[in-house]
KOLPAMI-587909 format. One line per 10 residues: number of its first residue (from 1); for each residue x, y, z of C-alpha. Coordinates in steps of 0.2 Angstrom, whole numbers. Each point is the difference from the previous one (the first is absolute). Example, Ala and Ser with C-alpha at 12.3 -4.5 7.8 and 13.67 -1.06 7.14 Angstrom:
KOLPAMI-587909
1> 62,-22,39  6,17,-3
//
This chain:
KOLPAMI-587909
1> 630,454,661  16,1,-10  1,15,-11  17,-4,-9  2,-8,-17  12,-14,-3  9,12,-12  2,12,15  6,-14,12  13,-6,-13
11> 6,17,-4  8,2,17  5,-18,3  15,2,-11  5,16,10  0,-11,16  -17,3,7  -10,-16,4  -19,1,4  -5,-3,18
21> -14,-14,0  -18,7,0  5,18,-1  5,13,-13  16,3,10  18,-6,-4  16,-6,8  15,10,-7  15,-11,0  17,10,4
31> 16,-9,-3  18,4,4  16,0,-11  10,-14,7  -13,-5,13  5,14,12  -11,14,6  7,14,9  -7,8,16  -5,15,-10
41> -9,-12,-13  -10,-7,14  -5,17,7  -6,5,-17  -9,-17,-3  -9,3,17  -5,17,-5  -6,-7,-17  -10,-13,9  -8,13,12
51> -4,12,-14  -6,-11,-14  -4,-17,8  -7,-6,17  16,3,10  7,-18,-1  15,-7,-9  2,-19,-4  17,-8,-4  -2,-13,-15
61> 9,-16,-3  11,8,-13  6,14,12  -11,13,-6  -12,11,10  -18,1,-5  -11,15,5  -18,-6,0  -16,9,-1  5,13,-13
71> -16,6,-10  1,-1,-18  -2,18,-3  15,4,12  12,-12,-9  8,15,-11  2,10,16  9,-15,9  11,-2,-15  5,18,0
81> 4,0,18  10,-16,-2  10,7,-15  4,16,10  7,-10,14  10,-12,-10  -12,-15,3  -4,-13,-14  -17,-8,-3  0,-15,-10
91> 4,-19,0  -14,-7,-10  -3,-7,-17  10,-12,-12  17,7,2  14,-1,12  -7,2,18  8,8,15  16,-8,5  1,-8,17
101> 16,-3,10  5,-7,17  10,10,13  16,-8,-6  8,17,0  0,1,19  -3,-19,5  14,-10,7  -4,-14,-12  -1,11,-16
111> 14,-3,-13  -2,16,-9  -9,17,0  -18,-6,-5  -8,17,0  13,8,-11  -3,-14,-13  -19,2,2  2,19,-3  10,-3,-16
121> -12,-13,-6  -15,12,4  8,14,-10  5,-11,-15  -15,-11,-2  -15,6,11  3,18,-6  10,-3,-16  -12,-13,-7  -16,8,6
131> -6,2,-17  3,-18,-5  -15,-11,0  3,-18,5  -10,-15,-2  -4,0,19  6,8,16  19,-3,4  6,-1,18  18,2,6
141> 6,-5,17  18,4,6  6,-11,14  16,2,10  3,-18,5  -7,-18,-1  -11,4,16  -12,6,-14  -10,12,11  -6,9,-16
151> -4,-16,-9  10,4,-16  -4,-18,-7  -19,5,0  3,15,-12  1,0,-18  18,5,2  8,-3,16  18,4,6  7,-8,15
161> 18,4,7  12,-14,4  17,0,9  12,-11,-10  16,-7,9  16,8,-4  -10,14,-9  -1,18,7  -14,6,-11  -18,-7,1
171> -6,-12,-13  -19,-1,-5  -12,-13,-3  -13,5,-13  -18,-7,0  -12,2,-15  -18,-3,-1  -6,-1,18  -17,4,5  -11,0,16
181> -18,2,4  -14,-11,-8  13,-9,-10  18,-2,7  15,-5,-10  18,0,7  11,10,-11  12,-10,-11  18,3,6  13,4,-13
191> 13,-14,-1  14,11,6  3,15,12  2,16,-8  10,16,4  -7,17,5  4,7,-18  -10,-14,-8  -16,3,10  -7,15,-10
201> 4,-7,-17  -8,-17,4  -15,9,7  -2,10,-16  1,-16,-10  -13,-8,10  -12,15,-3  4,-1,-18  -3,-19,-1  -16,2,10
211> -6,14,-12  4,-10,-15  -6,-18,5  -14,1,13  -18,1,-5  -11,15,6  -5,-3,18  13,-14,2  13,1,14  18,-3,-3
221> 0,-17,9  -14,-6,-11  10,5,-15  15,-9,6  -9,-16,4  -8,1,-18  16,4,-9  13,-8,11  12,7,13  15,-6,-10
231> -5,11,-15  -2,15,12  17,-2,8  8,-2,-17  -7,17,-5  5,8,17  18,-5,-2  1,6,-18  -1,17,-8  -13,-4,-13
241> -14,9,10  10,16,3  4,1,-19  -18,-1,-4  -5,12,15  -7,14,-10  -10,-11,-12  -8,-9,16  -4,17,8  -6,8,-15
251> -14,-14,-1  -4,3,18  -2,19,-3  -12,-3,-15  -12,-9,12  -2,15,12
//
């Protein structure tokens, strides 16, 4: 018989712990900055799994690692262990989700250092915007080339590296509003390739536009279809959203 209340279950969900079906135990989701775990990280996760879970570790589709079978009353101890070893529990809720990236950093087809870009996005928007409540989850995929191994076009914000003839530096195709799962929507490609310097500003504008225009529990793609991709692109290639950034974020913080 289940002994936990809905309030207890929800109290740890936002911290990265998802209840295991039919039990009072949880899977703790551990994520890596820039999608890269070190060998030391893996040893520490293994110790955490043996000490607080059932000794198993499960990779997730978004390149996190879940440790299942953590009893509810042992979650604080697991969190303390993780913090002491530089591990991060999280990755749930209506906010920026863990960033995914392909191995473009080392892949012969990669056009740029995907893991470095994913790390920068993680630090700036997963960590930096952790307190910003969004209308729904927001997923970011960093792809190194058009082979699309990480499926950037099926993320709310997808980045895909391109090689352009006569140009030394990579160019980037941005996709907005992609989803996959019960409902699949190909991300809308922006009408031109962008430079590396433009990526983070466009991502920030996309987040601000999403925060300001989407309904609660509405994914970005649905908002784009409802309002119009042309209107979103016009906003992304102007500075209006940046000028109103503090106003938009202040409204988000009031809802917490």
